[in-house]
N, C-alpha and C positions, 0 to 999 in steps of 0.2 A: 173407540172407533164411533163415528156418527153414522146415524142412519141417512139414508138418501134424504129423508125430508128435513133432517137437522142440518146436514151438509148445505141444503139449498137455502134454508133460512139463514145460516151463517153468512153465505156469499151475498145473499141479497140485503143484508143489512151490515156488511163490510164498506170499507172506503177503498176505492182503487187509488193506490199512491204512485203506480207505475205503469204506463202503457204497455202493450206488447211491442210496438214499435221502439219505445225507448230501451226495453230490454235488449231487443236485437241489436240496436245501435251500441249498447254497452258490450255485447259479447263480440262484435266486429272489432270495436276498439281494443278490447282486451287481446283478442288473437293478434293484432299488430303489434302490442306491446311484447307478448309472449314471444312472437317471432323474433322481433329484434333482439330480445335477450338470449334465447334458447336454440335459435335455428341451427347453430353449428355445434351443438353439444349433445346431439342424439339423447335427450332426456327421456325417464321413465316417467311417465304421468300416472298417478294414482288418483282414482276417482274414489270419494267417501260415499259409501252407500248409505242409505238410499236417496238423501237429499239432492246429491250432485250429479244424479243419472241424466237430468234434463240439460243442465248447463254443459257438463262433459261432452254429452253427444253433440250438441250444437256447437260447441269449441272445436272439438276435434275436426268435424269437416271443414274449419277455417285455417288449421295448422297445416301448411304446406312444406313440411320438412319431415325427415325421418325420426321417429320416437317410437317408444314402446308403451304400452298400456296394460295397466293392471288395475286392482281395486284393494280398497280394505273396508271393513265395516267395524266402526267403533262408535259408540253413543253415550251421551250423558243423560239423554231425554226419554228414551224408550217411549212409553205412551204417555209421558207426563208434559207437561206445558213449562215447566222450569227444571233446571239442570241438577242431576245428580251425581253420583260417582261415575267414573270411566268403567264402561263395558267394551273389552275387546271382543269382537265376535270373529273376524277374519282378518289375518295379517297376509300382505301379498305373498304369492307363491314365487315370483319373478325375485331373483337375488337382487339385492340394493346396494351391497358393497361395492364400492368405486364410482357408483352412478349419482348423476345429477337427478335429483328427484324433484317433480314439481307435484304437489297435492293440490286436487281440485275440490272445493266444497261449496254448496249453496250459500252460507249465511256464515259469518263470523259474529257471534253474539258476545259472550264473555271472553272468547278465546282460550279456554281450558282444554277444551277437545283438541285444537290444532296444536296447542303446547305439547300435549302428551304425545300427539302423532310425531312432531318433530323430535321429539326426545327418544321414541322409538325407532324413527327412521334413521337417525344419527348413530344410534346405538348398534344398527344393523351394518354400519359401515358406508353409508351413504357419503358421497365426498361433497355434496352440497345440497341443502334442502331449501325449497322455495315454495311458496303456496298461492295460489291464486283463489279468490272467492267471488262468487257473483256479487254478493251484498256485505258490506260492513255496516253491522248496526252501531249507531251512536248510543252507547249507553251512559255516556257522561263521567266515565272513570277509565282509567289506565287498563289496557289488557296485558296479558303476559307477553304477547307478540302482536306483531302488525304484519298484515298480509301483504306480500310482494307486489301483487297485482288485484285490484279491486274493480269490479263492474260498476257499483255504484253505492253511494250512501244511503242507509236507511234510517228512518227515526225509531227510537226505542218503543217500539209498538210491536205487538204480537203480528207478524206477518205471514202470508202464505201467497202460494202460487209459485209457478216457475221453478218446481221441484220441492218448494217448502210446503209442509202440510199443516192442517189444522185437525188435530185428532184423527189423523190418518186419511183426510180427504184434500182434495184440490191441489195435489202436486201438479197435476196435469194441466193447469191453467197458464196461458202464456203471459198474462200480466200478473202484477204483484198487487196483493190487497191487504188491508190491516183491519184486524178488529177495532170497532169503536171503543174508546176508553172505557165505557161503562157495559160494554156487550157481554154477556154472560154465555159461556158454552155449557 
C-alpha cells in the first residue's frame, strides 16, 4: 500500500493515456455490443473483484435487458505488480449450470486469470462463457484466450485508474494513467 503522499507523487509523475471521456465512450460502445449479443439470453454477469467494480457498476446501468448479477474474487497479483499463482477467494453463490455467463473484468493482461475463470465456470456447468474487459493490454505475445468484448486497447505499461490500482491506490480515477517507463514505486 502507498501512503497518501506516495500515491500523490505516483499520480503527478504518471502519464494520462486515456481521458475520462474516452473511458465513458468505450463503456457506452461496449453496452451496445453486449446488448446486441445477450439481450434475449437472460445472462448471469459476474464481476471480478475488486478491479472490475467501477467498470461493472457503470456498464450495468447501460444494459437495459433482464440479467442476473453476482461476483467472484480471484487474483494472481495480490499486492504484487507481477502475476503469480491463481488464488480463489470467492466463487459465485448463484448456480451457473445451464446459464450464459458474462464475466466482467478491468484488464486482460496475460490472460491466465481469465482462462482459469473460464475453466472453472464451464466446469460448473455454464452453457456458454463470454468475457468483457474494459482494457486489453498489448503484451506482444499470444494470450490463452481473447476477450469477447473489449473497451479499449492499452499499451504494455503499468496502468491504473478506472478500477485498476497501483499498490492499492487510484482505482477511483475516472481516467487511465500509466507509470513512466523508468518510474520507481
